[in-house]
C-alpha positions as CSV (number, residue, x, y, z in Angstrom):
1,M,0.0,0.0,0.0
2,S,2.9,2.3,0.6
3,D,3.8,2.1,-3.1
4,F,0.3,3.4,-3.9
5,F,0.9,6.6,-1.9
6,K,4.2,7.2,-3.8
7,L,2.3,7.5,-7.1
8,D,1.4,10.7,-8.8
9,R,-1.8,12.2,-7.3
10,N,-3.5,12.0,-10.7
11,I,-3.0,8.3,-10.8
12,Q,-4.3,7.9,-7.2
13,L,-7.4,9.9,-8.1
14,R,-7.9,8.0,-11.3
15,I,-7.8,4.7,-9.5
16,L,-10.4,6.1,-7.0
17,M,-12.6,7.2,-9.9
18,M,-12.2,3.8,-11.6
19,F,-13.4,2.1,-8.4
20,I,-16.5,4.4,-8.4
21,T,-17.2,4.1,-12.1
22,V,-16.8,0.3,-12.3
23,A,-18.9,-0.2,-9.1
24,I,-21.8,1.8,-10.3
25,G,-21.6,0.3,-13.8
26,S,-21.5,-3.3,-12.6
27,S,-24.4,-2.7,-10.2
28,V,-26.7,-1.8,-13.1
29,G,-25.1,-2.9,-16.4
30,P,-25.8,-6.7,-16.4
31,N,-29.2,-6.1,-14.9
32,M,-30.2,-3.7,-17.7
33,T,-30.1,-6.5,-20.2
34,I,-32.7,-8.4,-18.1
35,Y,-34.7,-5.1,-17.7
36,Y,-34.8,-4.6,-21.4
37,V,-35.7,-8.2,-22.1
38,E,-38.6,-8.0,-19.7
39,Y,-40.1,-4.8,-21.2
40,M,-39.1,-5.2,-24.9
41,G,-38.2,-8.8,-25.6
42,A,-34.9,-10.4,-26.6
43,L,-34.9,-9.4,-30.2
44,V,-35.4,-5.7,-29.6
45,T,-33.0,-5.8,-26.7
46,G,-30.2,-7.2,-28.9
47,F,-30.6,-4.3,-31.3
48,L,-30.7,-1.7,-28.5
49,L,-27.5,-3.1,-27.0
50,V,-25.8,-3.1,-30.4
51,S,-26.7,0.6,-30.8
52,V,-25.2,1.4,-27.4
53,Q,-21.9,-0.2,-28.4
54,V,-21.8,1.4,-31.8
55,A,-22.2,4.8,-30.1
56,G,-19.5,3.9,-27.6
57,F,-17.2,2.8,-30.4
58,I,-17.5,6.2,-32.1
59,A,-17.3,8.1,-28.9
60,G,-14.1,6.3,-27.9
61,L,-12.4,7.0,-31.2
62,Y,-13.4,10.7,-31.0
63,G,-12.4,11.0,-27.4
64,G,-9.0,9.6,-28.1
65,H,-8.6,12.0,-31.0
66,L,-9.6,15.1,-29.0
67,S,-7.5,14.2,-26.0
68,D,-4.4,15.1,-27.9
69,S,-5.7,18.5,-28.9
70,W,-8.2,19.5,-26.1
71,G,-6.1,18.1,-23.3
72,R,-6.9,15.2,-21.1
73,K,-8.9,17.0,-18.4
74,R,-11.4,18.7,-20.8
75,V,-12.3,15.4,-22.5
76,M,-12.7,13.7,-19.1
77,L,-15.0,16.5,-17.8
78,T,-17.1,16.3,-21.0
79,G,-17.5,12.5,-20.9
80,I,-18.2,12.3,-17.1
81,A,-20.7,15.1,-17.3
82,L,-22.6,13.1,-19.9
83,M,-22.5,10.1,-17.6
84,V,-24.1,12.2,-14.8
85,V,-26.9,13.4,-17.1
86,G,-27.5,9.9,-18.4
87,Y,-27.8,8.3,-14.9
88,V,-30.0,11.1,-13.6
89,V,-32.4,10.5,-16.6
90,A,-32.4,6.8,-15.9
91,A,-33.2,7.3,-12.3
92,A,-36.0,9.7,-13.0
93,M,-37.6,7.3,-15.4
94,N,-37.7,4.5,-12.8
95,S,-39.3,6.3,-9.8
96,P,-42.1,4.6,-7.7
97,Y,-44.5,6.8,-9.6
98,Y,-43.4,6.5,-13.2
99,V,-41.5,4.0,-15.3
100,N,-40.5,4.5,-18.9
101,P,-38.1,1.9,-20.3
102,Y,-37.6,3.8,-23.6
103,V,-36.3,7.0,-22.0
104,T,-34.4,4.9,-19.5
105,F,-32.5,3.4,-22.5
106,I,-31.7,7.0,-23.7
107,G,-30.3,7.8,-20.3
108,F,-28.1,4.7,-20.3
109,L,-27.0,5.5,-23.9
110,L,-25.8,8.9,-22.8
111,A,-24.0,7.4,-19.8
112,S,-22.3,4.8,-22.0
113,V,-21.2,7.4,-24.6
114,G,-19.8,9.6,-21.9
115,L,-17.8,6.7,-20.4
116,S,-16.4,5.7,-23.8
117,F,-15.6,9.3,-24.7
118,A,-13.6,9.9,-21.4
119,S,-11.8,6.5,-21.3
120,P,-8.9,7.2,-23.8
121,A,-8.1,10.6,-22.1
122,E,-8.0,8.8,-18.7
123,E,-5.7,6.2,-20.1
124,A,-3.5,8.8,-21.8
125,M,-3.3,10.8,-18.5
126,M,-2.1,7.7,-16.7
127,I,0.6,7.1,-19.2
128,D,1.6,10.8,-19.1
129,V,2.4,10.7,-15.4
130,S,3.7,7.1,-15.0
131,T,7.1,5.6,-15.7
132,V,8.3,2.4,-17.2
133,Q,9.4,1.3,-13.7
134,N,6.0,1.8,-12.0
135,R,3.6,1.1,-14.8
136,K,3.4,-2.6,-14.2
137,F,2.5,-2.0,-10.5
138,I,-0.1,0.6,-11.6
139,Y,-1.8,-1.8,-14.0
140,A,-1.8,-4.6,-11.4
141,M,-3.4,-2.2,-8.9
142,I,-6.0,-1.1,-11.4
143,Y,-6.9,-4.7,-12.3
144,W,-7.3,-5.5,-8.6
145,V,-9.4,-2.4,-7.9
146,I,-11.6,-3.2,-10.9
147,N,-12.4,-6.7,-9.7
148,L,-13.0,-5.5,-6.1
149,S,-15.4,-2.8,-7.4
150,I,-17.2,-5.3,-9.7
151,M,-17.7,-7.6,-6.7
152,I,-19.3,-4.8,-4.7
153,G,-21.3,-3.5,-7.6
154,A,-22.6,-6.9,-8.7
155,S,-23.6,-7.7,-5.1
156,L,-25.6,-4.5,-4.8
157,G,-27.2,-4.9,-8.3
158,G,-28.1,-8.5,-7.9
159,W,-29.9,-8.0,-4.6
160,F,-31.4,-4.6,-5.0
161,F,-32.0,-3.9,-8.7
162,K,-35.3,-5.8,-8.7
163,T,-36.6,-4.6,-5.3
164,A,-35.0,-1.1,-5.0
165,R,-34.2,0.0,-8.6
166,F,-35.0,3.7,-8.1
167,E,-32.7,4.0,-5.1
168,L,-29.9,2.0,-6.8
169,L,-30.1,4.3,-9.9
170,I,-29.9,7.4,-7.7
171,G,-26.8,5.9,-6.2
172,T,-25.2,5.5,-9.7
173,A,-26.0,9.2,-10.5
174,L,-24.3,10.3,-7.2
175,G,-21.3,8.1,-7.9
176,A,-20.9,9.7,-11.4
177,L,-21.3,13.2,-9.8
178,I,-18.5,12.4,-7.3
179,S,-16.2,11.4,-10.2
180,L,-17.1,14.7,-12.0
181,L,-16.2,16.7,-8.9
182,I,-12.9,14.9,-8.5
183,V,-11.9,15.8,-12.0
184,L,-13.1,19.3,-11.8
185,F,-11.4,20.2,-8.5
186,W,-8.5,17.8,-8.0
187,I,-7.3,16.3,-11.3
188,T,-4.6,18.4,-13.0
189,E,-3.9,18.6,-16.7
190,T,-1.0,16.4,-17.8
191,L,-0.7,17.5,-21.5
192,P,1.0,20.9,-21.8
193,V,-0.3,23.3,-24.4
194,E,2.9,23.2,-26.3
195,R,2.5,19.4,-26.8
196,R,-1.1,19.5,-28.0
197,Q,-1.5,18.6,-31.7
198,K,-3.0,20.9,-34.2
199,Q,-5.6,18.7,-35.7
200,G,-9.2,19.1,-37.0
201,R,-12.2,17.9,-35.1
202,S,-14.1,16.6,-38.2
203,V,-14.8,12.9,-38.8
204,W,-12.2,13.0,-41.7
205,A,-9.5,14.3,-39.3
206,V,-10.3,11.4,-36.9
207,I,-10.0,8.9,-39.7
208,K,-6.7,10.2,-40.9
209,N,-5.3,10.2,-37.4
210,Y,-6.2,6.5,-36.9
211,R,-5.1,5.4,-40.4
212,I,-1.6,4.6,-39.2
213,V,-2.9,2.0,-36.8
214,L,-5.1,0.4,-39.5
215,L,-2.0,0.0,-41.7
216,D,-0.2,-2.0,-39.0
217,R,-1.1,-5.5,-40.1
218,R,0.4,-7.2,-37.0
219,Y,-1.5,-4.9,-34.6
220,V,-4.8,-5.2,-36.5
221,K,-4.5,-9.0,-36.3
222,F,-3.9,-8.8,-32.5
223,M,-6.9,-6.4,-32.2
224,V,-9.1,-9.0,-34.0
225,A,-8.0,-11.5,-31.4
226,G,-8.8,-8.8,-28.7
227,I,-12.3,-8.4,-30.1
228,G,-12.9,-12.1,-29.6
229,I,-11.6,-11.9,-26.0
230,A,-14.0,-9.0,-25.4
231,V,-16.9,-11.1,-26.7
232,I,-16.0,-13.9,-24.3
233,F,-15.4,-11.5,-21.3
234,S,-18.8,-9.8,-21.9
235,S,-20.8,-13.0,-21.9
236,P,-22.1,-12.5,-18.3
237,D,-23.4,-9.0,-19.3
238,Y,-25.2,-10.2,-22.4
239,Y,-26.3,-13.7,-23.4
240,L,-25.6,-15.4,-20.0
241,A,-27.6,-12.7,-18.2
242,A,-30.6,-13.2,-20.5
243,H,-30.2,-17.0,-20.4
244,L,-30.2,-17.2,-16.6
245,A,-33.2,-14.8,-16.4
246,Q,-35.3,-17.0,-18.6
247,S,-34.1,-20.5,-17.9
248,F,-32.4,-20.8,-14.5
249,H,-34.0,-23.2,-12.1
250,T,-34.7,-21.2,-9.0
251,T,-33.3,-22.8,-5.8
252,S,-32.7,-21.9,-2.1
253,M,-29.3,-21.8,-0.4
254,F,-29.2,-21.3,3.4
255,G,-32.7,-19.9,3.3
256,V,-32.0,-17.4,0.5
257,Q,-33.9,-17.8,-2.7
258,I,-31.5,-17.8,-5.7
259,F,-33.2,-16.9,-9.0
260,G,-31.6,-16.1,-12.3
261,Q,-30.6,-12.5,-11.5
262,R,-29.0,-13.6,-8.2
263,M,-27.2,-16.5,-9.8
264,L,-25.5,-14.0,-12.2
265,S,-24.4,-12.1,-9.1
266,V,-23.1,-15.4,-7.5
267,I,-21.0,-16.1,-10.6
268,T,-19.7,-12.5,-10.7
269,I,-18.9,-12.5,-7.0
270,T,-17.1,-15.9,-7.2
271,N,-15.0,-14.6,-10.2
272,T,-14.0,-11.3,-8.6
273,L,-13.4,-12.8,-5.1
274,M,-11.0,-15.4,-6.6
275,I,-9.1,-12.7,-8.5
276,V,-8.8,-10.4,-5.5
277,L,-7.5,-13.3,-3.3
278,L,-5.5,-15.4,-5.8
279,M,-4.3,-13.2,-8.7
280,G,-0.8,-12.8,-7.2
281,F,-0.4,-16.6,-6.6
282,M,-1.7,-17.4,-10.1
283,T,0.7,-14.9,-11.7
284,K,3.7,-16.6,-10.0
285,L,2.3,-20.1,-10.8
286,F,2.3,-19.4,-14.6
287,A,5.3,-17.1,-14.7
288,R,7.3,-19.5,-16.8
289,W,4.7,-19.8,-19.5
290,S,5.2,-17.7,-22.6
291,D,2.7,-14.9,-23.2
292,L,1.5,-16.8,-26.3
293,K,0.9,-20.1,-24.4
294,S,-0.9,-18.2,-21.6
295,S,-3.1,-16.3,-24.0
296,L,-4.1,-19.4,-26.0
297,V,-4.8,-21.6,-22.9
298,G,-6.6,-18.9,-21.0
299,T,-8.7,-17.9,-24.0
300,A,-9.6,-21.6,-24.6
301,I,-10.7,-22.1,-21.0
302,Q,-12.8,-19.0,-21.0
303,G,-14.4,-19.5,-24.4
304,I,-15.3,-23.2,-23.9
305,G,-16.4,-22.5,-20.3
306,F,-18.8,-19.8,-21.2
307,A,-20.2,-21.8,-24.1
308,I,-21.0,-24.6,-21.6
309,T,-22.7,-22.1,-19.2
310,F,-25.1,-21.2,-22.0
311,L,-26.5,-24.7,-21.8
312,L,-26.7,-25.0,-18.0
313,T,-29.6,-24.1,-15.8
314,D,-28.7,-25.4,-12.3
315,F,-26.8,-23.8,-9.4
316,W,-23.9,-26.2,-8.7
317,P,-22.8,-26.9,-12.3
318,L,-22.8,-23.1,-13.0
319,L,-20.7,-22.5,-9.8
320,V,-18.1,-25.0,-10.8
321,L,-17.9,-23.5,-14.2
322,A,-17.5,-20.0,-12.6
323,I,-14.4,-21.3,-10.8
324,I,-12.9,-22.8,-13.9
325,L,-13.6,-19.6,-15.9
326,T,-11.9,-17.5,-13.4
327,I,-8.7,-19.6,-13.6
328,G,-8.7,-19.0,-17.4
329,E,-9.1,-15.2,-16.9
330,M,-6.2,-15.0,-14.4
331,I,-4.0,-16.9,-17.0
332,V,-5.0,-14.8,-20.0
333,T,-5.3,-11.3,-18.7
334,P,-1.7,-10.4,-17.8
335,A,-0.3,-12.2,-20.8
336,S,-2.7,-10.4,-23.2
337,Q,-1.9,-7.0,-21.8
338,S,1.8,-7.7,-22.0
339,L,1.5,-8.8,-25.7
340,R,-0.6,-5.7,-26.5
341,A,2.0,-3.3,-25.1
342,E,4.7,-5.1,-27.2
343,M,2.6,-5.0,-30.3
344,M,2.3,-1.2,-30.2
345,N,4.4,1.2,-32.2
346,Q,6.3,2.8,-29.3
347,E,6.4,6.2,-31.0
348,K,2.6,6.3,-31.4
349,I,1.3,4.9,-28.1
350,G,-1.4,7.6,-27.8
351,V,-3.0,6.7,-31.1
352,Y,-2.7,3.0,-30.5
353,S,-4.3,3.4,-27.0
354,G,-7.2,5.3,-28.5
355,F,-7.7,2.6,-31.1
356,S,-7.5,-0.1,-28.4
357,S,-10.3,1.7,-26.5
358,A,-12.7,1.0,-29.4
359,I,-12.1,-2.8,-29.2
360,R,-14.4,-3.4,-26.3
361,P,-17.4,-1.8,-27.9
362,I,-16.9,-3.9,-31.1
363,G,-16.7,-7.0,-29.0
364,F,-19.8,-6.0,-27.0
365,I,-21.7,-5.4,-30.3
366,L,-21.0,-9.0,-31.3
367,S,-21.8,-10.3,-27.9
368,S,-25.1,-8.4,-27.8
369,G,-25.8,-9.8,-31.3
370,I,-25.8,-13.3,-29.8
371,V,-28.8,-12.2,-27.6
372,S,-30.8,-11.3,-30.8
373,A,-29.6,-14.4,-32.7
374,S,-30.6,-16.7,-29.9
375,V,-34.2,-16.1,-30.8
376,L,-33.5,-18.2,-33.9
377,I,-30.6,-20.5,-33.0
378,G,-31.4,-21.2,-29.3
379,N,-28.9,-22.0,-26.5
380,V,-27.0,-24.6,-28.5
381,G,-26.5,-22.1,-31.4
382,A,-25.3,-19.4,-29.1
383,A,-22.8,-21.8,-27.5
384,L,-21.5,-22.8,-31.0
385,L,-21.2,-19.1,-32.0
386,L,-19.1,-18.4,-28.9
387,L,-16.8,-21.4,-29.7
388,L,-16.3,-20.0,-33.2
389,V,-15.4,-16.7,-31.7
390,T,-12.9,-18.4,-29.4
391,L,-11.2,-20.3,-32.1
392,T,-10.9,-17.1,-34.2
393,S,-9.4,-15.2,-31.4
394,M,-6.8,-17.9,-30.7
395,L,-5.9,-18.1,-34.5
396,F,-5.3,-14.4,-34.8
397,T,-3.3,-14.2,-31.6
398,G,-1.0,-16.8,-33.0
399,L,-0.7,-15.0,-36.4
400,A,0.1,-11.7,-34.7
401,V,2.7,-13.2,-32.4
402,Q,4.3,-15.0,-35.3
403,M,4.7,-11.6,-37.1
404,L,6.2,-10.2,-33.9
405,R,8.7,-13.0,-33.7
406,E,9.7,-12.4,-37.3
407,K,10.3,-8.7,-36.4
408,R,12.5,-9.7,-33.5
409,T,14.7,-11.9,-35.7
410,R,15.4,-9.2,-38.3
């Protein structure tokens, strides 16, 4: 913990903000899929979720582009302000006196766009004030904080979203407001005026700025693999959430009724608790594995494991799978991040980081598409789709690493 207090204040504050943002997001995010399915059906829900991710993809690219000309703080303020407005709208539309799922969707769309818009600037700010020596510790701390906040947020969401939704949404709005105040009063700008790029704000200017990344065949291959990993990682928020809500066999454990929504929370809590307690041990255990081997094995465990959960409807088999899935995540995550850093053009890290921020929305679009497709293909078809994504991700990881090795030998 003493190392944490030695970090730049901006990094300390960003980690605090990340804890708040992830906690409020995980308390409502997975449950909103169930919410939309209940009010609008699986088919419409799939299209709505796709639209959210498309908007997030565009916002992430644009936010990354502007963070080099506006400065980090201005982009963060704009994005987080949108989050506040979005969560306030969502809360107002779910009061005890009035519920409107359609305007609720608009509110969450604004919040998602704001989060995506601010994320590249937050990442760039962290890089601005960190060093090669402490960056590994910072990423490890962020990963630990993310999982701790997910555990807390998922617990709150699973137990209170159905019975105290209005109060929970008010809490998310307050959390976003706290993050906005932190940026406004305590975060300092890390990109001096003299370092800011003179670039346009048009769509064409954004396209030209990212063209260099698209021409890097090795990095594009690795990003295709990253999209597959994002599809796998987002399964609990999308198809698994809908599957459990509709098909899980309600049971009782220690006098507590476990229905689909709460089973999703049990899976998430198991996952994050294992990571918080065992991540250090697992990192040491697989330290001798190459990044490629760890990435392939971890991706396979996660992809196959989630595909099987799409077919399960009972408590104990799902809990066992949750443990196995978490082992796969702890194997793949550090290896994948290490490979991504090595794949980047070290002279263009800012642009590459902005492009990387758009990978999650693309993966989420595909993951939400499984929700819509399941209307036609069912649980088995959804499981087979995820297996196809898993194989594709492993293939493109291998191709990218092969190109990286060829570069090393030149």
